[in-house]
C-alpha positions as a Markdown table, in Angstrom:
| # | Residue | x | y | z |
|---|---|---|---|---|
| 1 | Met | -9.2 | -16.2 | 13.7 |
| 2 | Ile | -5.8 | -17.7 | 13.0 |
| 3 | Asp | -2.7 | -17.1 | 15.1 |
| 4 | Ala | 0.1 | -17.1 | 12.5 |
| 5 | His | 2.9 | -17.4 | 15.1 |
| 6 | Gln | 3.1 | -19.4 | 18.3 |
| 7 | His | 5.4 | -21.9 | 20.0 |
| 8 | Val | 5.4 | -24.9 | 22.2 |
| 9 | Trp | 8.2 | -26.7 | 24.0 |
| 10 | Ala | 9.0 | -29.4 | 26.6 |
| 11 | Leu | 12.0 | -29.0 | 28.8 |
| 12 | Ser | 12.4 | -32.8 | 29.0 |
| 13 | Asn | 13.0 | -33.1 | 25.2 |
| 14 | Ala | 16.6 | -34.2 | 24.5 |
| 15 | Phe | 16.8 | -31.5 | 21.8 |
| 16 | His | 15.6 | -28.6 | 24.0 |
| 17 | Gly | 18.0 | -25.7 | 24.3 |
| 18 | Trp | 15.8 | -22.6 | 24.5 |
| 19 | Pro | 14.4 | -21.0 | 26.6 |
| 20 | Asp | 16.9 | -21.7 | 29.4 |
| 21 | Ala | 16.7 | -21.0 | 33.1 |
| 22 | Thr | 17.6 | -17.3 | 32.6 |
| 23 | Leu | 14.2 | -16.7 | 31.1 |
| 24 | Gly | 12.2 | -17.8 | 34.2 |
| 25 | Val | 8.7 | -16.8 | 33.2 |
| 26 | Ile | 8.8 | -19.0 | 30.1 |
| 27 | His | 11.2 | -21.7 | 31.4 |
| 28 | Arg | 8.6 | -24.3 | 31.7 |
| 29 | Asp | 6.6 | -26.7 | 29.5 |
| 30 | Phe | 4.1 | -25.1 | 27.1 |
| 31 | Gly | 2.0 | -27.5 | 25.1 |
| 32 | Pro | -0.9 | -27.3 | 22.6 |
| 33 | Gly | -3.4 | -27.4 | 25.5 |
| 34 | Asp | -1.8 | -24.3 | 27.1 |
| 35 | Trp | -2.1 | -22.4 | 23.8 |
| 36 | Arg | -5.7 | -23.7 | 23.3 |
| 37 | Glu | -6.8 | -22.5 | 26.7 |
| 38 | Ala | -5.4 | -19.0 | 26.2 |
| 39 | Ala | -6.3 | -18.6 | 22.6 |
| 40 | His | -9.8 | -20.1 | 22.5 |
| 41 | Ala | -10.8 | -17.8 | 25.4 |
| 42 | Ala | -9.7 | -14.9 | 23.2 |
| 43 | Gly | -11.6 | -16.1 | 20.2 |
| 44 | Val | -8.7 | -17.6 | 18.2 |
| 45 | Ser | -9.3 | -21.2 | 17.0 |
| 46 | Arg | -6.3 | -22.1 | 14.7 |
| 47 | Ser | -2.6 | -21.5 | 14.7 |
| 48 | Ile | 0.7 | -21.8 | 12.9 |
| 49 | Leu | 3.1 | -23.6 | 15.2 |
| 50 | Val | 6.7 | -22.3 | 14.7 |
| 51 | Gln | 10.0 | -24.0 | 15.6 |
| 52 | Ala | 12.0 | -22.9 | 18.6 |
| 53 | Gln | 15.0 | -25.2 | 18.4 |
| 54 | Glu | 17.7 | -25.6 | 15.8 |
| 55 | Asp | 17.1 | -29.4 | 15.6 |
| 56 | Trp | 15.5 | -31.6 | 13.0 |
| 57 | Arg | 14.0 | -33.8 | 15.8 |
| 58 | Glu | 11.9 | -30.9 | 17.1 |
| 59 | Thr | 10.2 | -30.5 | 13.7 |
| 60 | Leu | 9.2 | -34.2 | 13.8 |
| 61 | Trp | 7.9 | -33.7 | 17.3 |
| 62 | Leu | 5.9 | -30.6 | 16.3 |
| 63 | Leu | 4.4 | -32.6 | 13.3 |
| 64 | Ala | 3.4 | -35.4 | 15.7 |
| 65 | Leu | 1.6 | -32.9 | 17.9 |
| 66 | Ala | -0.2 | -31.5 | 14.9 |
| 67 | Glu | -1.5 | -34.9 | 14.1 |
| 68 | Arg | -3.1 | -35.1 | 17.5 |
| 69 | His | -4.3 | -31.5 | 17.8 |
| 70 | Pro | -6.5 | -30.2 | 15.0 |
| 71 | Glu | -6.2 | -26.6 | 16.1 |
| 72 | Ile | -2.6 | -26.7 | 14.7 |
| 73 | Ala | -3.3 | -25.7 | 11.1 |
| 74 | Gly | 0.3 | -25.7 | 10.1 |
| 75 | Val | 3.9 | -26.2 | 11.2 |
| 76 | Val | 7.0 | -24.2 | 10.3 |
| 77 | Gly | 9.9 | -26.4 | 11.1 |
| 78 | Trp | 13.7 | -26.4 | 10.9 |
| 79 | Val | 16.2 | -28.1 | 8.6 |
| 80 | Asp | 19.9 | -27.5 | 8.4 |
| 81 | Leu | 19.7 | -25.9 | 4.9 |
| 82 | Ala | 23.5 | -26.2 | 4.5 |
| 83 | Asp | 23.5 | -29.9 | 5.0 |
| 84 | Ala | 23.8 | -32.2 | 2.0 |
| 85 | Glu | 20.8 | -34.1 | 3.2 |
| 86 | Ala | 18.6 | -31.0 | 3.3 |
| 87 | Pro | 16.7 | -31.6 | 0.0 |
| 88 | Glu | 15.9 | -35.2 | 1.1 |
| 89 | Arg | 14.7 | -34.0 | 4.5 |
| 90 | Ile | 12.6 | -31.3 | 2.9 |
| 91 | Ala | 11.0 | -33.8 | 0.6 |
| 92 | Leu | 10.2 | -36.0 | 3.6 |
| 93 | Leu | 8.6 | -33.2 | 5.5 |
| 94 | Ala | 6.6 | -32.1 | 2.5 |
| 95 | Arg | 4.7 | -35.4 | 2.6 |
| 96 | His | 3.1 | -34.2 | 5.9 |
| 97 | Pro | 0.1 | -32.0 | 5.0 |
| 98 | Arg | 0.6 | -29.8 | 8.1 |
| 99 | Cys | 4.2 | -28.9 | 7.3 |
| 100 | Lys | 4.0 | -25.5 | 5.6 |
| 101 | Gly | 7.5 | -24.1 | 5.8 |
| 102 | Leu | 11.0 | -23.8 | 7.3 |
| 103 | Arg | 12.7 | -21.2 | 9.5 |
| 104 | Pro | 16.4 | -20.8 | 9.8 |
| 105 | Met | 17.4 | -18.8 | 12.9 |
| 106 | Leu | 19.0 | -16.0 | 11.0 |
| 107 | Gln | 18.9 | -13.4 | 13.9 |
| 108 | Asp | 21.5 | -15.4 | 15.8 |
| 109 | Met | 24.0 | -16.0 | 13.0 |
| 110 | Ala | 27.3 | -14.2 | 12.9 |
| 111 | Asp | 27.1 | -13.7 | 9.1 |
| 112 | Pro | 24.2 | -11.5 | 8.2 |
| 113 | Gly | 24.5 | -12.6 | 4.6 |
| 114 | Trp | 24.3 | -16.4 | 5.3 |
| 115 | Leu | 21.1 | -16.8 | 3.5 |
| 116 | Leu | 22.8 | -15.9 | 0.2 |
| 117 | Ser | 25.4 | -18.7 | 0.5 |
| 118 | Pro | 25.7 | -20.7 | -2.7 |
| 119 | Gly | 25.7 | -23.9 | -0.7 |
| 120 | Leu | 22.0 | -23.4 | 0.3 |
| 121 | Arg | 20.7 | -23.5 | -3.3 |
| 122 | Pro | 19.8 | -27.2 | -3.4 |
| 123 | Ala | 17.7 | -26.7 | -0.3 |
| 124 | Phe | 15.9 | -23.6 | -1.7 |
| 125 | His | 15.2 | -25.5 | -5.0 |
| 126 | Ala | 13.7 | -28.3 | -2.9 |
| 127 | Met | 11.5 | -25.9 | -0.9 |
| 128 | Ile | 10.1 | -24.4 | -4.1 |
| 129 | Arg | 9.6 | -27.8 | -5.7 |
| 130 | His | 7.7 | -29.1 | -2.7 |
| 131 | Gly | 5.6 | -25.9 | -2.1 |
| 132 | Met | 7.3 | -24.8 | 1.2 |
| 133 | Arg | 7.5 | -21.3 | 2.6 |
| 134 | Leu | 10.4 | -19.5 | 4.3 |
| 135 | Asp | 9.9 | -17.7 | 7.6 |
| 136 | Ala | 12.7 | -15.1 | 8.0 |
| 137 | Leu | 13.6 | -14.5 | 11.6 |
| 138 | Val | 15.7 | -11.4 | 11.1 |
| 139 | Arg | 16.7 | -8.1 | 12.6 |
| 140 | Pro | 17.0 | -4.8 | 10.7 |
| 141 | Val | 20.6 | -5.5 | 9.8 |
| 142 | His | 19.4 | -8.4 | 7.7 |
| 143 | Leu | 16.7 | -6.6 | 5.7 |
| 144 | Pro | 19.0 | -5.4 | 2.8 |
| 145 | Met | 20.2 | -9.0 | 2.5 |
| 146 | Leu | 16.6 | -10.2 | 2.4 |
| 147 | His | 15.9 | -7.8 | -0.5 |
| 148 | Arg | 18.8 | -9.4 | -2.5 |
| 149 | Phe | 17.5 | -12.9 | -1.5 |
| 150 | Arg | 14.0 | -12.1 | -2.8 |
| 151 | His | 15.5 | -11.0 | -6.1 |
| 152 | Ala | 17.4 | -14.3 | -6.3 |
| 153 | Trp | 14.5 | -16.5 | -5.2 |
| 154 | Pro | 11.3 | -14.8 | -6.3 |
| 155 | Asp | 9.3 | -18.1 | -6.4 |
| 156 | Leu | 10.0 | -19.0 | -2.8 |
| 157 | Pro | 7.2 | -17.5 | -0.6 |
| 158 | Leu | 8.8 | -15.4 | 2.1 |
| 159 | Val | 7.4 | -13.8 | 5.3 |
| 160 | Ile | 9.3 | -11.5 | 7.7 |
| 161 | Asp | 8.8 | -12.6 | 11.3 |
| 162 | His | 8.0 | -10.0 | 13.9 |
| 163 | Ala | 8.3 | -7.1 | 11.4 |
| 164 | Gly | 12.0 | -7.6 | 11.3 |
| 165 | Lys | 12.4 | -6.7 | 15.0 |
| 166 | Pro | 12.8 | -2.9 | 14.7 |
| 167 | Ser | 14.1 | -1.0 | 17.8 |
| 168 | Pro | 11.1 | 0.4 | 19.6 |
| 169 | Asp | 13.1 | 3.5 | 20.6 |
| 170 | Gly | 13.1 | 4.6 | 17.0 |
| 171 | Ala | 16.8 | 4.1 | 16.4 |
| 172 | Gly | 17.3 | 3.2 | 12.8 |
| 173 | Tyr | 13.6 | 3.7 | 12.0 |
| 174 | Asp | 14.2 | 5.4 | 8.6 |
| 175 | Asp | 16.4 | 2.6 | 7.4 |
| 176 | Trp | 14.0 | 0.0 | 8.6 |
| 177 | Gln | 11.1 | 1.7 | 6.9 |
| 178 | Glu | 13.0 | 2.0 | 3.6 |
| 179 | Ser | 13.9 | -1.6 | 3.7 |
| 180 | Met | 10.3 | -2.7 | 4.5 |
| 181 | Val | 9.0 | -0.6 | 1.6 |
| 182 | Arg | 11.4 | -2.3 | -0.8 |
| 183 | Leu | 10.5 | -5.7 | 0.4 |
| 184 | Ser | 6.8 | -5.0 | 0.3 |
| 185 | Asp | 7.2 | -3.9 | -3.3 |
| 186 | Leu | 8.6 | -7.3 | -4.1 |
| 187 | Gly | 5.5 | -9.1 | -2.7 |
| 188 | Val | 7.0 | -10.2 | 0.6 |
| 189 | Ala | 4.6 | -11.0 | 3.5 |
| 190 | Cys | 5.1 | -9.8 | 7.0 |
| 191 | Lys | 4.0 | -10.9 | 10.5 |
| 192 | Phe | 2.3 | -8.3 | 12.8 |
| 193 | Ser | 3.9 | -10.0 | 15.8 |
| 194 | Gly | 6.6 | -9.6 | 18.4 |
| 195 | Leu | 6.5 | -5.9 | 18.7 |
| 196 | Leu | 5.4 | -5.9 | 22.3 |
| 197 | Thr | 8.1 | -8.4 | 23.1 |
| 198 | Glu | 10.8 | -6.0 | 22.0 |
| 199 | Leu | 9.2 | -3.1 | 24.0 |
| 200 | Pro | 11.4 | -2.1 | 26.9 |
| 201 | Pro | 9.9 | -2.6 | 30.4 |
| 202 | Asp | 7.7 | 0.3 | 31.6 |
| 203 | Glu | 7.5 | 1.9 | 28.1 |
| 204 | Glu | 4.1 | 2.8 | 26.7 |
| 205 | Glu | 2.6 | 0.9 | 23.8 |
| 206 | Ala | 2.3 | 4.3 | 22.0 |
| 207 | Leu | 6.0 | 4.0 | 21.3 |
| 208 | Leu | 5.2 | 1.4 | 18.7 |
| 209 | Glu | 2.7 | 3.6 | 16.8 |
| 210 | Pro | 5.0 | 4.6 | 13.9 |
| 211 | Phe | 5.9 | 0.9 | 13.3 |
| 212 | Val | 2.3 | -0.2 | 13.4 |
| 213 | Arg | 1.2 | 2.5 | 10.9 |
| 214 | Thr | 4.1 | 1.5 | 8.6 |
| 215 | Leu | 3.1 | -2.1 | 8.6 |
| 216 | Leu | -0.5 | -1.4 | 8.0 |
| 217 | Ser | 0.3 | 0.8 | 5.1 |
| 218 | Leu | 2.9 | -1.4 | 3.4 |
| 219 | Phe | 1.3 | -4.8 | 3.5 |
| 220 | Pro | -2.3 | -4.4 | 2.4 |
| 221 | Asp | -3.1 | -8.1 | 1.9 |
| 222 | Arg | 0.1 | -9.7 | 3.3 |
| 223 | Leu | 0.1 | -8.8 | 7.0 |
| 224 | Leu | -0.4 | -11.8 | 9.3 |
| 225 | Trp | -1.2 | -11.4 | 13.0 |
| 226 | Gly | 0.7 | -13.6 | 15.3 |
| 227 | Ser | 0.7 | -13.7 | 19.1 |
| 228 | Asp | 4.3 | -14.9 | 19.5 |
| 229 | Trp | 3.0 | -16.8 | 22.5 |
| 230 | Pro | 4.4 | -17.8 | 25.0 |
| 231 | Val | 7.4 | -15.5 | 24.3 |
| 232 | Cys | 5.0 | -12.5 | 24.7 |
| 233 | Leu | 4.9 | -13.4 | 28.4 |
| 234 | Leu | 8.5 | -11.9 | 28.6 |
| 235 | Ala | 6.9 | -8.5 | 28.0 |
| 236 | Asp | 4.4 | -9.2 | 30.8 |
| 237 | Arg | 1.6 | -9.4 | 28.3 |
| 238 | Ser | -1.0 | -12.2 | 28.4 |
| 239 | Tyr | -2.4 | -13.7 | 25.2 |
| 240 | Ala | -5.5 | -11.7 | 25.5 |
| 241 | Glu | -3.5 | -8.4 | 26.0 |
| 242 | Thr | -1.3 | -9.2 | 23.0 |
| 243 | Leu | -4.3 | -9.8 | 20.8 |
| 244 | Ala | -6.0 | -6.6 | 22.2 |
| 245 | Phe | -3.0 | -4.5 | 21.2 |
| 246 | Ala | -3.3 | -5.7 | 17.6 |
| 247 | Arg | -7.0 | -5.4 | 17.4 |
| 248 | Asp | -7.0 | -1.9 | 18.7 |
| 249 | Ala | -4.3 | -0.9 | 16.2 |
| 250 | Val | -6.2 | -2.4 | 13.3 |
| 251 | Ala | -9.5 | -0.9 | 14.5 |
| 252 | Ala | -7.8 | 2.5 | 14.6 |
| 253 | His | -6.1 | 2.4 | 11.3 |
| 254 | Ala | -7.5 | -0.3 | 9.0 |
| 255 | Pro | -10.8 | -1.7 | 10.4 |
| 256 | Glu | -11.8 | -2.9 | 6.9 |
| 257 | Arg | -8.8 | -5.3 | 6.8 |
| 258 | Ala | -9.4 | -7.1 | 10.1 |
| 259 | Gly | -10.6 | -10.2 | 8.4 |
| 260 | Ser | -7.4 | -10.4 | 6.3 |
| 261 | Ile | -5.0 | -9.6 | 9.1 |
| 262 | Phe | -6.5 | -12.0 | 11.7 |
| 263 | Ala | -7.3 | -14.9 | 9.3 |
| 264 | Gly | -7.3 | -14.4 | 5.6 |
| 265 | Ala | -3.6 | -13.5 | 5.0 |
| 266 | Ala | -2.4 | -16.4 | 7.1 |
| 267 | Ala | -4.7 | -18.8 | 5.3 |
| 268 | Ala | -3.5 | -17.5 | 1.9 |
| 269 | Phe | 0.2 | -17.5 | 2.7 |
| 270 | Tyr | 0.3 | -20.9 | 4.4 |
| 271 | Gly | -2.1 | -22.6 | 2.0 |
| 272 | Leu | -5.0 | -23.2 | 4.4 |
| 273 | Asp | -8.6 | -23.4 | 3.5 |
| 274 | Gly | -11.3 | -20.9 | 4.6 |
| 275 | Arg | -11.5 | -22.4 | 8.1 |
| 276 | Gly | -7.8 | -22.3 | 8.7 |
| 277 | Leu | -7.3 | -26.0 | 8.1 |
| 278 | Ser | -4.6 | -27.7 | 6.0 |
């Protein structure tokens, strides 16, 4: 099994900014050993390590960790895509076999159309040239923009993180579903991750059922399970509980696709071999 979305951080790193002290339960160091202890007990042996800081130095740190920890099958890093040095930095990262892609923090940007900025074109050309993928950390407001982006850059592999973070209370569900249909039709991939993190306290998991059914129906071979660990702890869900939620959903609605959702789709999207290795 491959966890397609997990994080690590060290509060002592000079570039650390998130999480801060307001997020008490995850405001401590989380390293590869912490993930391994939680994941291996649940039967997950490989992961994609995703950036958490908007800092080039963090990406270099994550790649150094990947060199020492074979369970890290790939790294999704960060580069300032608007910087004139972005193509050069992308080329440098691409030399590392574990660097699989980049993730701009789109959800926090004031301009929901930033990804369409002409100044980013050199970076996207470099990503395509060097076989990089783009993780899209977005909210529903960004999905129409993502559709335009996909039309503009059809050769850049694109995955939607955390299903686009739809509102669990159902507000805007129809618009979210329509956008996801359009993106799926264009061959975009999606991560089955983060839904529990968005669930309000004391709400039942059944509230997420419409979103789960939609994801399972729209992305037949492009749905990647990810734990979003340790961020999932904010929802008072352990690693095992987060995985159990996904396994129960797949068993109920698409048991024949378990191998794809929990391993094969991640291996295909991030260019891993059959064992989840680079």
